[in-house]
N, C-alpha and C positions, 0 to 999 in steps of 0.2 A: 477507540482507546480512551479510557478514563484519564482526564487531565487532573492531576493532584491539586494544582493551583485553583482550578474551578471548583473542585470538590471542597477544598479548604474554605474558600471565600463563600461558597454557597451555604455550607453548614454553619459557618460563623455568622453570616448575615441572618440566617434563619433563627439562630439562638438569640442574637441581639434584638431581632424583631419580636421574638417571644418575650424577652425581658421587658421591652417597651410596652407590650400588651399587658403584662402583669402589673407594671407600674401604673399605667393609666386606668386599668380595671380597679385597682385599689382606690385610686382617687375618686373614681365614679361611685364606688360603693360607700366610701366614707361620707359623701355628700348625702346619700339616701339612708344610711344606717349609722348606728352608733358603733364605731370601730376604734375606740380610743385605747382599749386594753390590748396592747400587742407586745407585752414584755418578753415573751418567749420566741418572738419571730427570728431574732438573730441567731439564737441557738438552733432552731430548726433549719435555717438556711445553712449554717456551718455543717450540720450533720448531713444534709443532703449533698453538699459539695464534697464532703469527705467520702461519702459512699460512691459518688460519681467518680472520684479519683481512683477508688478501689476497682470499680467496674472497668474503667478505661485500662488500668494496669493489667487486670485479668485478661481482658480481650486482646490487648497488645501482646501478652505472652502467648496466646493461642496463635495469633498471626505470625509471630516470630518463629514458633515451632514449625508451622507449615512451610515458612520460607526456608528455614534451615534444613528441613527434610528434602525440599526440592534441590537445594544447593548440594547437600551430601550425596544425593542420588546422581548428580552430574559427575561428581568425583568417582563414585562407585562404578558407574558405567564406563567412564574413561579408563579406570584401572582394569576392568574386565576385558575391554577391547585390547588394551595394551598386553595383558597376559595372554589372550588368545593369539594375538599377533606374534608374540615371542615364541609360542609353541608352534606356530606355522613355520617358523624359520628352521625347525628340525625336520621338515619334510624335504623331499627331493626338489631340485631346482624348478622343474616344470610345474609342480604343484604350487610351489611358492609364488611363482609369477602369476598364476591364475588366481589364487586366493588373495594375494596382496592387492591385486587390482580391484577385486570385489570389496576388500576391506577398506581401501581408500575411498571408494564410492560410498560405502556404508557409513563411515565416520562423517562424511560431508552431509549425508542425509540426516544423521542423528544431530548434527550441529544445527541444522535448519529447524529442528523441533522447537527450540526456544523462540526463534524468529517468527514461527508460524502460530505461536500460542494465542495471539490476538484475533486470529481468523480461523473459524471452525473449518471452513473449506480447505484452507491451506494445511490445517492440522490433519484432516482426513487424507489429503494427498501425501503428506509425510508418512502417515501410518501405512498407506498402501505401498509406498516405495520401500519402507522398512520391511514390511512383510515379504515383498518380492525379493529383496536382497538377502533376507534371512534364508529364504528357500534356496536361492542360488548358492549361498555360502555353504549351506548344509549339504547340498548335492555335491559341490566341489570337494568338501571335506570327506564325504562318503567315498568319493573316487580316490582321494589321496590316501585313505586308510587301507586301501587294497594294495598299496605299494609296500615294499619291505620297510622303508623308513617310516611310513605311516603306521604300520602295525606296532612299532616300538613305542609310539606316543599316543596310541588310540584312546586310552582311558583319560589321561590328563587333558588331551585336546578336546575330547567330547565334553568333559566336565566344564572346561573353560568356555567353550562355545555355548553350552546351555546357560551358563551364568551370564554371559554377555546378552543373550536373548531375553533372559528373565529380567535383567536390569532395565532393558528398554520398556518392558511391560510395567515395571515398578514406577518408572517416570510418568507413564500415562496415568497410573492410579494416583500418584502424588499431584498431578496436574489438577485434578478435581478435588483435592483435599482443601476444603474451605471452612471458615467459621460458619456455623449454621446461620441462615438468614434471620431466624427468630432471635438469635442473640444480638445480631447487629441492629435489628429493628428495635429491640428492647432497649439497647444502649442509647440509640438515638432518641427514643421516646423519653428515657430517663433524663438525658441531657436537656431536652426541651422542657421537661417538667421542672428541672432544677433552675433553668433560666427564668421560667415563669415565677417560681418561688422567690428567686433573687429580686425580681422586679417588684413583687408584692412587699417583700421585706424592706426594700429601699424606700418605697412609697410610705410604709408605716413609720420609718424613722425620719422621714422628711429630707433625706439626702439622696440625690440622684446618682452621683459618682459615675457618670456615663462613660468617661474616658477609661477609668480603671476597670470597670466591669466589662466594657467592650474589649479591652485588652485581655481580660481573663477568658472571655469566650472565643477570642481569636486563637488563644493558645489551646483551648479545648478543641476547637475546630481543627487546628493543626494536628493534634494527637489523633483525632478520629480519621482525618484524611490519610495519615500515615498508616493506620491500621487497615483501612480499606485498600490502600495501594499495595501494601506488603502482602495482604492476603489474596489479592486478585492475581492469581497465576496466569490468567488469560490475557489481561490487558493493562497491567500496571506498569509504572515506570521503574519501580524497584525490581531489578532483574537479577537472576543468578548468573554468575560468571561462567563463561564457556572456556576459560583458559585451560583446564585439564584436557578437554576435548581437542582444543587447538594444538596442544603439545603432541598428543597422540597422532593427530592428522599429519603434523610435520614429520614425525618419525616414520610413519608408513609411506608418505610421499618420498622421503629420502631413500628408503629401501627400494622403492619402485625405480627411482632414477638410477640407482646403482645396478639394478638388474637389467636395465636397458642399455 
């Protein structure tokens, strides 16, 4: 699992080191060449940092959109499971007991999806369990529809069940929704280029400002680490809440206890 603190400190240290390389490089070139005319250096540095801020904001927006998609799909799947469960309660008692037991197990498996996201093997295991339970739920539903009570709710029940299964697939698709690696690499390269330019500009003006510039790149590193963590649906620390699924699980478990 990616550690945001390590990512933040690593990126910040890399940018500060690049800043120092730029500063010392300018001093070395100034000794060997005439580099006295640097009147526009501060303007170029300001423009580069402004563009970096725009790129960070744009990329942060992409990461936030992916995060919100994963969060909304948790709520959508919980609502679909809840709707399907409510329609199961219109079946006869024997069918209710059978399907409610399967639904209780299904919700627990779906809740484990988020916990398994950092481990591909665990994720594949959850996928297999989900597919197996979906098959069993479908077969139990098919048997229930042959009863008089089931025939009355066949269309809405089948629609809700299909929607529940589709939402599970949508979460798998959203799991891999990521900012393209090329964009992240370009953003990092631009941040390092900006750090190098800041170092060159500070050396040209004769003022190091190490503490303030280090603080600036610590903040930029924090923003970059947040983007990476928010976008990393597989192993980040910024996770989507499972509260909607937990509430549905509590309702189904309550129904099972009453039926027993």
